[in-house]
N, C-alpha and C positions, 0 to 999 in steps of 0.2 A: 563879149559881143561877137557872135559869129555872123557878122554882116559888115559889108562895106559898100553901101549903095548911097544914092542921093536921098533916099528915104530914111535910112537907118544906118548908123555907124557909131563907133565909140566917140568920135569927135563931135557928132551931132548931140549925143546924149550928154557929154561933158558940158557943152555950151548951153544946152537947154535947161540943165538943173537949176541955175539961179532963177529962171523965169517960172519954175514950178512952185515957188514960194516956200521951199524947204531948204534945209541945209543938211548935207551929208556929214557924217562923222569923219573928220579928217584923219583919224587914226586908222580908219579902215581903207584897204586898198580896193576902192570901188571900181575904178576904171583900169582894167588891165590892158596892156599893149602886147600884141603878139610880135614875135621877131619878124623882120622883113625878109629873112632868108630861111631857106629850108636846109641849110648846111647842118650836118650832124652835130655841130657844136652849138647850134641855136638853142636858146632856153625856151622850151615848150611848156614849162611848168605851169604857166597861167591856165592852160587848158585842163590841168589836172587838179588845181587847187582852188579855182574860183568857186565861191559858194553858190553863185547863180550864173547861168549862161543864157543869154538871149540869142536865140537861133532863128535867123531869117531864111526864108526860101523865096527866091534864090538868094544866095549869100552875096552875090555881086558878079560883075563881069570883068572888072579890072581892079587894080590895086596892088600895092607892093607886097602884100602877104596873101594873095589870092589862093595860091597853092595850098597853104596851110588851112585857110578857111574852107576850101572845097573838100579837103580830106576830112576835116573835122565834121563838116556837114554830112558826109557819107556815114560817119560814125553815128550821128544823131538820127539821120533818116532811117538807118538800119538797126538802131539800138545795138551797136556793136562796140567792141573794145572799150575805149575811154568813156563812151556814153552810158555804159552799163552802170557806172557809179552815180548817175543822175536820174531823177524822175521828173516828169513834167509837173511844174509847180501848181498849175491849175489847168482845167480843161479848156480854157479859152485859147482860141487862135486869133491873133490880132491882125486885122486887115491894115496893111501899111501903104496901100495904094499900088496902082499899076499891076495888079495881080499878085503882089508879094504879100507874104504873111510872116508873122513872128510868133514864136512860142517861148515861154520862160521855163527853164529847167533848173532844179535845185539839186546840189550835190548831197547825196545821202550817205556816202562813204568815200573813202579814198580809192582811186582806181588801183587795181592790183598791178604789181610789177609786170605780169604777163600782158595785161590789157594795154599798158603803156608800150611795151615792146611790140605788140601787134600793130598798134597805131603807127608808131615811128617806122617800123619796117615797111608798112604800106606807103607811108609818106615818102620815104626815101627811095623805094622801089619805083614809084611813079615818077620821081625826078630823074631816074637813070635813063 
């Protein structure tokens, strides 16, 4: 989930799921959590291994991992580095209110090592 707003976030999706009348397979890692820190030791692998990414624009204005969200958003907006491993799951763009939209991307391959390096270098360079 590349979003942390009052309209869309991992936490909102997690708590909405029971009201949707379905049940998710507990053996699947459906809700990934990004690290709160952009330290180089942070585990960013959820961005590279998620089968689906929900990408909201804007991603949010505050939050503990906003730097990571914003840099990942740049990747998906520009179809660069890690986002190249994903394709838009369908053509729909969902209106989530207040001018914000969301799109769903599906991972079609693993990001290359160079794509991951390009993303992390940009993330850490922005932090400096």
